[in-house]
C-alpha positions in Angstrom: -92.7 -127.9 -88.5 -90.5 -126.0 -86.6 -91.2 -127.1 -82.4 -91.5 -124.2 -79.7 -88.4 -124.0 -77.3 -87.7 -121.8 -75.2 -83.6 -121.9 -75.7 -82.1 -118.4 -77.1 -82.3 -118.8 -81.0 -85.2 -120.4 -81.0 -84.4 -123.6 -81.5 -84.1 -127.0 -79.9 -80.1 -126.7 -80.2 -78.8 -129.2 -77.2 -81.5 -131.8 -79.2 -80.4 -131.2 -82.4 -76.5 -131.1 -81.2 -77.5 -134.3 -79.4 -79.1 -135.9 -82.2 -76.6 -135.0 -85.1 -73.8 -136.6 -82.0 -75.5 -140.3 -82.7 -75.4 -140.0 -85.6 -71.5 -138.8 -86.1 -70.4 -142.2 -84.2 -70.7 -143.9 -87.7 -69.2 -141.1 -89.4 -65.1 -140.8 -89.4 -63.7 -138.0 -87.1 -62.6 -134.9 -88.5 -58.7 -134.6 -88.7 -57.9 -132.4 -85.8 -60.2 -134.4 -83.4 -58.8 -137.3 -84.4 -55.1 -136.3 -83.5 -53.2 -138.3 -81.6 -51.2 -136.5 -78.6 -53.2 -133.4 -78.9 -51.4 -130.8 -77.2 -51.9 -127.1 -78.1 -48.6 -127.1 -80.2 -50.1 -130.2 -82.2 -53.2 -128.6 -82.7 -52.1 -125.3 -83.8 -50.3 -126.5 -86.7 -52.9 -129.0 -87.7 -55.2 -126.8 -87.9 -53.3 -124.2 -89.9 -52.5 -126.4 -92.1 -56.0 -127.9 -92.8 -56.7 -124.5 -93.8 -58.1 -125.0 -96.8 -57.4 -128.5 -97.0 -59.5 -131.5 -97.0 -59.1 -133.2 -94.2 -57.9 -136.7 -95.8 -55.2 -135.1 -96.9 -54.3 -133.0 -93.5 -54.1 -136.6 -91.5 -51.6 -138.3 -93.1 -49.5 -135.1 -93.4 -49.8 -133.6 -89.4 -48.5 -137.3 -88.4 -45.6 -136.9 -90.9 -44.4 -133.8 -89.8 -45.2 -134.9 -85.8 -43.1 -137.9 -86.7 -40.1 -135.3 -87.4 -40.7 -132.6 -85.4 -43.5 -131.7 -83.3 -41.9 -128.5 -80.8 -40.9 -125.4 -82.0 -37.6 -125.9 -81.7 -37.8 -129.0 -83.4 -39.7 -127.3 -86.3 -37.0 -124.4 -86.7 -34.4 -127.0 -86.7 -36.0 -128.0 -90.0 -34.6 -125.7 -92.4 -37.3 -123.8 -94.7 -37.1 -126.3 -97.8 -37.3 -129.1 -95.8 -41.1 -128.0 -93.8 -42.2 -127.3 -97.0 -41.5 -130.4 -98.8 -43.2 -132.3 -95.2 -46.2 -130.5 -95.2 -47.2 -130.7 -99.5 -49.5 -131.4 -100.7 -51.8 -129.2 -98.0 -53.4 -126.2 -100.0 -50.9 -123.4 -100.2 -48.1 -125.3 -98.3 -45.1 -123.1 -98.5 -46.3 -120.3 -97.7 -47.7 -122.3 -94.2 -44.0 -123.3 -93.9 -43.6 -119.6 -93.8 -46.2 -119.3 -91.3 -45.6 -122.2 -88.9 -41.1 -120.4 -88.5 -42.4 -117.3 -87.9 -45.1 -118.6 -85.0 -42.4 -120.8 -83.9 -39.3 -117.9 -83.3 -42.4 -116.1 -81.9 -42.6 -119.1 -79.5 -39.6 -119.5 -78.4 -38.7 -115.7 -78.2 -41.6 -114.3 -76.7 -43.7 -117.9 -74.3 -40.5 -119.2 -73.6 -41.7 -122.0 -76.0 -45.1 -122.0 -74.9 -48.3 -122.1 -76.8 -50.1 -118.6 -75.9 -53.7 -120.1 -73.5 -55.9 -117.0 -74.8 -57.2 -115.1 -77.9 -55.5 -112.2 -78.0 -52.0 -113.8 -77.7 -53.1 -117.1 -80.3 -54.4 -114.2 -83.0 -51.2 -112.1 -82.4 -49.5 -114.9 -84.1 -48.5 -115.3 -88.5 -51.3 -117.1 -90.2 -53.9 -117.0 -86.8 -57.6 -116.6 -87.2 -60.5 -116.8 -85.4 -61.2 -120.4 -86.3 -57.6 -121.6 -85.4 -57.6 -119.4 -82.7 -60.7 -121.0 -80.9 -60.0 -124.4 -82.3 -56.6 -124.2 -80.3 -58.7 -123.3 -77.2 -60.7 -125.9 -77.0 -59.0 -128.9 -78.7 -55.6 -128.2 -77.0 -56.7 -126.2 -73.7 -59.8 -127.5 -73.1 -60.9 -123.6 -72.5 -64.1 -122.7 -73.6 -64.0 -120.9 -77.2 -66.3 -121.7 -80.4 -65.2 -122.9 -83.7 -66.3 -121.6 -86.3 -65.4 -123.0 -89.7 -67.9 -123.0 -92.7 -69.4 -125.9 -91.7 -70.4 -124.1 -88.4 -71.1 -121.1 -90.5 -73.5 -122.8 -93.1 -75.5 -124.9 -90.9 -76.0 -122.7 -88.2 -77.8 -120.1 -91.1 -79.1 -123.1 -92.9 -80.8 -123.8 -89.8 -82.4 -120.7 -89.2 -80.3 -120.4 -85.9 -77.9 -117.4 -86.7 -78.4 -114.6 -89.9 -74.8 -113.9 -90.6 -72.8 -112.8 -93.5 -69.4 -114.6 -92.8 -67.6 -117.3 -89.6 -66.5 -114.1 -87.9 -70.3 -112.4 -87.0 -71.4 -116.4 -86.7 -69.0 -116.8 -83.5 -69.9 -113.6 -82.2 -74.0 -114.1 -82.4 -73.5 -118.2 -81.5 -71.2 -116.6 -77.9 -74.6 -115.0 -77.1 -77.0 -117.6 -77.8 -75.4 -121.0 -78.0 -75.3 -122.5 -74.2 -71.5 -122.6 -73.4 -71.5 -126.0 -72.5 -71.8 -126.7 -76.0 -69.4 -124.1 -77.6 -66.3 -126.8 -77.4 -68.5 -129.5 -79.6 -70.3 -128.2 -82.5 -67.6 -127.7 -84.2 -66.1 -131.1 -84.2 -70.7 -132.3 -84.8 -71.0 -129.7 -87.0 -67.9 -130.6 -89.6 -68.8 -134.2 -89.3 -72.6 -133.3 -90.3 -71.4 -131.2 -93.0 -68.9 -132.9 -94.5 -71.4 -136.5 -94.2 -74.6 -135.3 -95.0 -75.8 -131.6 -94.5 -73.3 -130.7 -97.9 -73.1 -127.3 -99.5 -75.2 -128.3 -102.2 -77.3 -131.2 -102.1 -77.7 -131.8 -98.7 -79.5 -135.5 -97.8 -82.2 -133.7 -95.9 -84.8 -137.2 -96.4 -82.2 -138.9 -94.0 -81.1 -136.0 -91.4 -81.8 -136.5 -87.7 -82.8 -132.6 -87.2 -84.5 -131.6 -90.7 -87.9 -131.2 -88.2 -86.3 -128.2 -87.1 -84.8 -126.9 -90.2 -85.4 -123.5 -91.9 -83.5 -124.6 -95.2 -82.4 -121.3 -95.7 -80.4 -121.1 -98.9 -81.8 -124.8 -99.9 -83.1 -124.7 -103.3 -86.0 -127.9 -103.3 -84.3 -129.4 -106.9 -80.4 -129.2 -104.4 -82.2 -131.5 -101.9 -81.8 -134.9 -101.2 
């Protein structure tokens, strides 16, 4: 049964995230959160690598890349073919290699080699969408932002906390109803939650620490475990 709550959105999200955080202690950290030396540039590039790629692939590829070069100038010194080889086997690695080269050129020519610390500045970079920009702000700079990926979008809709059609729309709603103290952590928590318990199909509802508040929208009874 849904319990009453005075929090915006009608759910006790602070308590729910607290319970998920406790469960997360037993789960592997998402690749970006486990990234060593998380400078804004490393977070930006690693997030680009992670798009449409599993964390188990992203983490070792990012480590290999940054061991070779971890500044815009150093990455540009790698030829296009070498960069593509370094980031293989991430998804769309040739396209991502071109985007990373283009980004490094822009950072050096327009930003003095630094990553812009604003949403608009990040969104102006090739291949950078709202998810990547927000994660760079939160994990790279420690600034406010809400990174919404497929896990955050799916789970917030499944709970009934939002009713949106895509991650960008979910982000805009969360900016209105999610207390700002949870903005930076919601992606880290719900990515781990989605990878380990609340998957897109056959979520483990019987072991869910927040099942009592979940509307289970879009989950057929036969898909629950």
